[in-house]
C-alpha positions as CSV (number, residue, x, y, z in Angstrom):
1,M,-35.4,85.7,3.6
2,S,-34.7,86.4,-0.2
3,V,-34.5,83.6,-2.7
4,S,-31.9,84.0,-5.5
5,V,-33.1,83.3,-8.9
6,A,-30.8,81.2,-11.1
7,K,-29.5,82.9,-14.1
8,R,-30.6,81.3,-17.3
9,T,-27.4,81.3,-19.0
10,G,-24.7,78.6,-19.5
11,F,-24.7,74.8,-19.0
12,F,-26.6,75.2,-15.7
13,S,-29.6,77.1,-16.9
14,P,-33.0,75.7,-16.0
15,R,-34.5,73.7,-18.8
16,V,-37.9,75.5,-18.6
17,A,-38.3,76.0,-22.2
18,S,-38.7,73.1,-24.6
19,K,-36.4,72.8,-27.6
20,S,-38.3,73.7,-30.9
21,H,-38.1,72.2,-34.3
22,P,-39.2,73.3,-37.7
23,K,-41.2,70.3,-38.9
24,V,-44.6,69.2,-37.8
25,E,-44.5,65.7,-36.1
26,D,-47.4,63.5,-35.2
27,T,-46.6,64.1,-31.4
28,D,-47.1,67.9,-31.9
29,V,-50.6,67.6,-33.2
30,L,-51.4,65.0,-30.5
31,A,-50.1,67.6,-27.8
32,F,-52.1,70.4,-29.5
33,F,-55.4,68.4,-29.1
34,Q,-54.5,67.3,-25.6
35,Q,-53.9,70.9,-24.5
36,L,-57.1,72.0,-26.1
37,S,-59.0,69.2,-24.4
38,T,-57.7,70.3,-21.0
39,L,-58.2,74.0,-21.6
40,F,-61.8,73.4,-22.8
41,R,-62.6,71.2,-19.8
42,A,-61.3,73.9,-17.5
43,G,-63.8,76.4,-19.1
44,T,-61.3,78.4,-21.2
45,P,-62.8,80.2,-24.2
46,I,-62.0,78.7,-27.4
47,Y,-59.9,81.6,-28.8
48,E,-57.8,81.8,-25.7
49,A,-57.5,78.1,-25.5
50,I,-56.2,77.9,-29.1
51,T,-53.7,80.8,-28.3
52,I,-52.3,79.1,-25.2
53,A,-52.0,75.8,-26.9
54,G,-50.1,77.5,-29.8
55,Q,-47.7,79.1,-27.3
56,Q,-46.8,75.8,-25.8
57,C,-46.4,74.1,-29.3
58,Q,-42.7,72.9,-29.9
59,S,-43.1,73.0,-33.7
60,D,-42.4,76.3,-35.3
61,K,-44.5,75.6,-38.4
62,L,-47.4,74.2,-36.4
63,S,-47.3,77.2,-34.0
64,E,-47.7,79.5,-37.0
65,I,-50.6,77.5,-38.2
66,I,-52.2,77.5,-34.8
67,D,-51.9,81.3,-34.7
68,Q,-53.7,81.5,-38.0
69,L,-56.4,79.1,-36.6
70,A,-56.9,81.5,-33.7
71,R,-57.3,84.4,-36.1
72,K,-60.0,82.6,-38.1
73,V,-61.9,81.6,-35.0
74,A,-61.7,85.2,-33.8
75,A,-63.2,86.3,-37.1
76,G,-66.2,84.0,-36.4
77,A,-65.2,80.7,-38.0
78,A,-65.9,77.4,-36.2
79,L,-62.8,75.4,-35.2
80,W,-63.6,72.6,-37.8
81,E,-64.0,75.1,-40.5
82,A,-60.5,76.7,-39.6
83,L,-59.0,73.2,-39.7
84,M,-60.2,72.5,-43.0
85,S,-57.9,75.1,-44.4
86,Y,-55.0,72.6,-43.5
87,E,-56.3,69.3,-44.6
88,D,-52.7,68.2,-45.4
89,L,-52.0,68.5,-41.6
90,F,-55.4,67.7,-40.0
91,R,-57.1,64.6,-41.4
92,E,-60.7,64.5,-42.7
93,E,-61.7,62.2,-39.9
94,W,-60.3,64.4,-37.1
95,I,-62.1,67.4,-38.7
96,Q,-65.4,65.6,-38.8
97,V,-65.1,64.4,-35.3
98,I,-64.3,68.0,-34.1
99,R,-67.3,69.3,-36.2
100,S,-69.6,66.9,-34.5
101,G,-68.3,67.9,-31.0
102,E,-68.9,71.6,-31.8
103,Q,-72.3,71.0,-33.0
104,S,-73.3,68.9,-30.1
105,G,-71.6,71.1,-27.5
106,K,-69.5,68.2,-26.3
107,L,-66.2,69.4,-27.8
108,A,-64.1,68.9,-24.6
109,D,-65.4,65.3,-24.3
110,I,-64.9,64.5,-28.0
111,L,-61.4,65.9,-27.9
112,I,-60.5,63.4,-25.2
113,Q,-61.7,60.6,-27.4
114,L,-60.0,61.9,-30.3
115,V,-56.6,62.1,-28.5
116,I,-57.0,58.6,-27.6
117,Q,-57.7,57.7,-31.2
118,I,-54.8,59.6,-32.5
119,D,-52.5,58.0,-30.0
120,A,-53.7,54.5,-30.8
121,A,-53.3,55.3,-34.7
122,N,-49.8,56.6,-34.0
123,Q,-48.7,53.5,-32.1
124,M,-50.3,51.3,-34.7
125,R,-48.3,53.2,-37.4
126,S,-45.2,52.9,-35.4
127,K,-45.7,49.2,-35.1
128,I,-46.3,48.8,-38.9
129,V,-43.2,50.9,-39.8
130,S,-41.0,48.9,-37.3
131,A,-42.4,45.6,-38.6
132,L,-41.8,46.5,-42.2
133,M,-38.4,48.2,-41.7
134,Y,-36.4,44.9,-41.6
135,P,-37.9,43.3,-44.8
136,C,-37.4,46.4,-46.7
137,I,-33.9,46.8,-45.5
138,M,-33.1,43.2,-46.4
139,F,-34.7,43.5,-49.8
140,T,-32.8,46.7,-50.7
141,V,-29.5,45.1,-49.5
142,S,-30.4,41.9,-51.5
143,L,-31.1,44.0,-54.7
144,I,-27.8,45.9,-54.4
145,A,-25.8,42.9,-53.7
146,V,-27.2,41.0,-56.6
147,S,-26.9,44.1,-59.0
148,V,-23.2,44.5,-58.0
149,M,-22.5,40.8,-58.6
150,L,-24.1,40.9,-62.0
151,V,-22.4,44.3,-63.1
152,M,-19.0,43.9,-61.6
153,V,-18.3,40.4,-60.6
154,V,-19.7,38.3,-63.5
155,P,-18.0,40.2,-66.2
156,T,-14.6,39.3,-64.8
157,F,-15.5,35.6,-65.3
158,A,-17.0,36.3,-68.8
159,E,-13.6,37.1,-70.2
160,M,-12.3,33.7,-68.8
161,F,-15.3,31.9,-70.3
162,D,-14.6,33.4,-73.7
163,S,-11.0,32.4,-73.7
164,M,-12.2,28.7,-73.0
165,G,-13.9,28.6,-76.4
166,S,-16.3,25.9,-75.4
167,E,-20.1,26.0,-75.3
168,L,-21.4,27.4,-71.9
169,P,-24.2,25.9,-69.9
170,G,-27.6,27.5,-70.4
171,I,-27.9,29.0,-66.9
172,T,-24.2,30.5,-67.5
173,Q,-25.3,32.0,-70.7
174,A,-28.5,33.3,-69.3
175,V,-26.6,35.1,-66.4
176,L,-24.1,36.5,-68.8
177,D,-27.0,37.9,-71.0
178,V,-28.5,39.6,-68.0
179,S,-25.1,41.0,-67.0
180,D,-24.6,42.4,-70.5
181,F,-28.0,44.0,-70.6
182,L,-27.5,45.7,-67.1
183,Q,-24.1,47.0,-68.2
184,E,-25.4,48.2,-71.8
185,K,-29.0,49.2,-71.0
186,G,-29.2,49.3,-67.3
187,H,-29.7,53.2,-67.4
188,L,-32.7,52.7,-69.7
189,L,-34.2,50.0,-67.4
190,F,-34.0,52.3,-64.4
191,G,-35.2,55.3,-66.5
192,G,-38.2,53.1,-67.5
193,L,-39.0,52.1,-63.9
194,A,-38.7,55.8,-62.8
195,A,-41.1,56.7,-65.7
196,F,-43.4,53.9,-64.8
197,Y,-43.4,55.0,-61.1
198,F,-44.2,58.7,-61.7
199,G,-46.8,57.6,-64.4
200,M,-48.6,55.3,-62.0
201,R,-48.4,57.9,-59.3
202,R,-50.1,60.4,-61.6
203,Y,-52.7,57.8,-62.6
204,L,-53.5,56.9,-59.0
205,S,-54.1,60.6,-58.2
206,T,-57.2,60.4,-60.5
207,P,-60.6,59.2,-59.3
208,E,-60.5,56.3,-61.6
209,G,-57.1,55.3,-60.7
210,R,-57.8,55.5,-56.9
211,N,-60.9,53.4,-57.4
212,R,-58.9,50.6,-59.3
213,R,-56.1,50.7,-56.9
214,D,-58.5,50.2,-53.9
215,R,-60.4,47.3,-55.6
216,I,-57.1,45.7,-56.5
217,M,-55.7,45.9,-52.9
218,L,-58.9,44.4,-51.4
219,C,-58.5,41.3,-53.6
220,M,-54.7,40.8,-52.9
221,P,-53.7,37.9,-50.6
222,L,-52.9,39.0,-47.0
223,I,-52.7,42.6,-48.1
224,G,-56.5,42.5,-48.8
225,E,-57.1,41.0,-45.4
226,V,-55.2,43.8,-43.8
227,V,-57.1,46.5,-45.7
228,V,-60.5,44.9,-44.9
229,Q,-59.7,44.5,-41.2
230,S,-58.3,48.0,-41.0
231,C,-61.5,49.4,-42.6
232,M,-63.6,47.5,-40.1
233,Q,-61.6,49.0,-37.2
234,K,-61.7,52.4,-38.6
235,F,-65.4,52.3,-39.2
236,A,-66.3,51.1,-35.7
237,L,-64.0,53.5,-34.1
238,N,-65.3,56.6,-35.8
239,M,-68.9,55.5,-35.7
240,A,-68.7,55.0,-32.0
241,L,-67.0,58.4,-31.4
242,L,-69.7,60.3,-33.6
243,L,-72.6,58.5,-31.9
244,R,-71.3,59.4,-28.5
245,S,-71.0,63.1,-29.6
246,G,-74.8,63.0,-29.9
247,L,-75.1,62.8,-33.7
248,P,-78.1,61.0,-35.1
249,L,-77.3,57.7,-36.8
250,L,-77.9,59.0,-40.4
251,E,-75.7,62.0,-40.0
252,A,-73.0,59.9,-38.2
253,I,-72.9,57.5,-41.2
254,Q,-72.6,60.6,-43.5
255,R,-69.7,61.8,-41.5
256,V,-67.9,58.4,-41.6
257,R,-68.4,58.3,-45.4
258,G,-66.4,61.5,-45.6
259,I,-63.8,60.0,-43.4
260,F,-63.5,57.1,-46.0
261,S,-62.9,59.6,-48.9
262,T,-59.4,58.0,-49.1
263,N,-60.9,54.6,-49.9
264,A,-63.2,54.8,-53.0
265,V,-64.7,51.4,-52.5
266,Y,-65.8,51.8,-49.0
267,E,-66.9,55.4,-49.6
268,E,-69.2,54.1,-52.3
269,A,-70.4,51.3,-50.0
270,L,-71.2,53.7,-47.2
271,T,-73.2,55.8,-49.6
272,G,-75.4,52.7,-50.1
273,V,-75.7,52.4,-46.3
274,E,-76.7,56.0,-45.9
275,R,-79.4,55.5,-48.6
276,H,-80.8,52.5,-46.9
277,V,-80.9,54.1,-43.5
278,E,-82.5,57.1,-45.0
279,R,-85.3,55.0,-46.3
280,G,-86.0,53.6,-42.8
281,G,-83.8,50.5,-42.9
282,G,-81.3,49.6,-40.1
283,M,-77.6,50.1,-40.3
284,A,-76.8,46.5,-40.0
285,D,-78.8,45.5,-42.9
286,G,-77.3,48.4,-45.0
287,L,-73.9,46.9,-44.1
288,Q,-74.8,43.5,-45.0
289,R,-76.1,44.5,-48.4
290,T,-72.7,46.0,-49.4
291,G,-70.9,42.8,-49.3
292,L,-67.8,44.6,-48.0
293,F,-68.4,44.4,-44.2
294,T,-67.7,41.3,-42.3
295,S,-70.5,39.1,-40.8
296,F,-69.1,39.9,-37.5
297,V,-69.5,43.7,-38.0
298,Y,-73.1,43.6,-39.2
299,G,-74.0,40.9,-36.7
300,M,-72.7,42.8,-33.8
301,A,-74.2,46.1,-35.2
302,R,-77.6,44.4,-35.4
303,I,-77.4,43.4,-31.7
304,G,-76.4,46.9,-30.7
305,E,-79.3,48.4,-32.7
306,E,-81.8,46.1,-31.1
307,S,-80.4,46.6,-27.6
308,G,-79.9,50.3,-27.8
309,T,-76.2,50.0,-27.1
310,L,-74.7,50.5,-30.5
311,P,-71.7,52.9,-29.3
312,E,-70.7,50.1,-26.7
313,V,-71.0,47.4,-29.4
314,L,-68.9,49.3,-31.8
315,D,-66.2,49.7,-29.2
316,E,-66.1,46.0,-28.9
317,I,-65.8,45.6,-32.6
318,E,-63.1,48.3,-32.8
319,T,-61.0,46.4,-30.0
320,F,-61.5,43.1,-31.8
321,Y,-60.3,44.3,-35.2
322,R,-57.4,46.3,-33.9
323,R,-56.0,43.0,-32.5
324,K,-56.7,41.4,-35.7
325,V,-54.9,43.9,-37.6
326,E,-51.9,43.6,-35.4
327,T,-51.9,39.9,-35.8
328,L,-52.2,40.2,-39.5
329,I,-49.3,42.7,-39.8
330,E,-47.0,40.2,-38.1
331,R,-48.1,37.6,-40.7
332,V,-47.5,39.7,-43.6
333,T,-44.1,40.9,-42.3
334,G,-43.1,37.4,-41.6
335,S,-44.1,36.4,-45.2
336,L,-42.2,39.2,-46.7
337,E,-39.0,38.2,-44.7
338,T,-39.4,34.7,-46.0
339,V,-40.0,35.9,-49.6
340,V,-36.8,38.2,-49.4
341,I,-34.7,35.6,-48.0
342,I,-35.7,33.0,-50.6
343,F,-35.2,35.7,-53.3
344,M,-31.6,36.4,-52.0
345,G,-30.9,32.7,-51.7
346,V,-32.0,31.7,-55.2
347,A,-30.3,34.8,-56.9
348,V,-26.9,34.1,-55.3
349,A,-27.3,30.3,-55.9
350,V,-28.1,30.9,-59.6
351,I,-25.1,33.3,-60.0
352,L,-22.7,30.9,-58.4
353,C,-23.9,27.9,-60.4
354,S,-23.5,30.0,-63.5
355,V,-19.8,30.8,-62.5
356,Y,-18.9,27.3,-61.2
357,L,-20.4,25.0,-63.7
358,P,-18.0,26.0,-66.7
359,M,-15.1,25.6,-64.2
360,F,-16.2,22.0,-63.2
361,S,-16.6,21.3,-66.9
362,M,-13.2,22.6,-67.7
363,A,-11.7,20.7,-64.8
364,G,-13.4,17.6,-66.1
365,G,-12.0,18.1,-69.6
366,I,-8.5,18.4,-68.3
367,G,-9.0,15.3,-66.2
């Protein structure tokens, strides 16, 4: 009995092929690593595994990059070396983890852990973006509303106040001065802000600028707490992953230091930890000496070193700080919402008072 094959045309064509897109999304990178992990565990050679994963990729750009990766691997390069050519797409921490997996011969197992790590990081990022979206929208709308009132609404009352000929209250005169300034020199203000933004962006791209930025952020209320707790979670997560791949403690610390290249303060601190361990000291003591790791981290690390269960203890630390970061983000976003609401309320109240006070004075004079 023959079975007819459905024609792949028209509305009723089978949805066998996935829809492609030009950009590279986080889900594309996650799917690539998931497929590599599955293929490696099935015993597929590395070149063939990369080629198959590239064929399944829905991102046109990532598919081209994977094809280039396959060519470099076929030419004799290690996978982590090939990935380093695309550091704008594959993060330093991912490359370091893959490097340790290749060197220890546990790449398939390491990729499983890496996929879990990337997925958890994506979920955390989505939560942060979702939490910050509402305050940012509120602040933008508030700023636009206040600017429109100052530039378009207040000037209509200024003509009426001029015709009154009487002395205006201080708050009214101040609002009128701000309104005049925005009308006459608003373009200079926005130009100055744009120049400041691009200047700061250029400065922060320098080593000195990054170092100063990181130090300031660590000292800021609430924001500093989020940064510190995030670094604790990132340190524990990557250290556990690297130690499980079979790396010695000193080499794992060196790799984690490379992962923290985006944070100059903690990169410098981990350099000190590396030197301390290199001289024969324990990691926990090295962490404590930096003054940048919490007592919970180096206390738990000391227990893990003494009991020989450091990777398991680091997993507990990672879970603890991941939950703390989520709680802190909720606090920060709640505080931002409160600040934006207060700003909007005060700004509108000041503008309304500046408009109505002269009217009340005029009405009292008539009375």
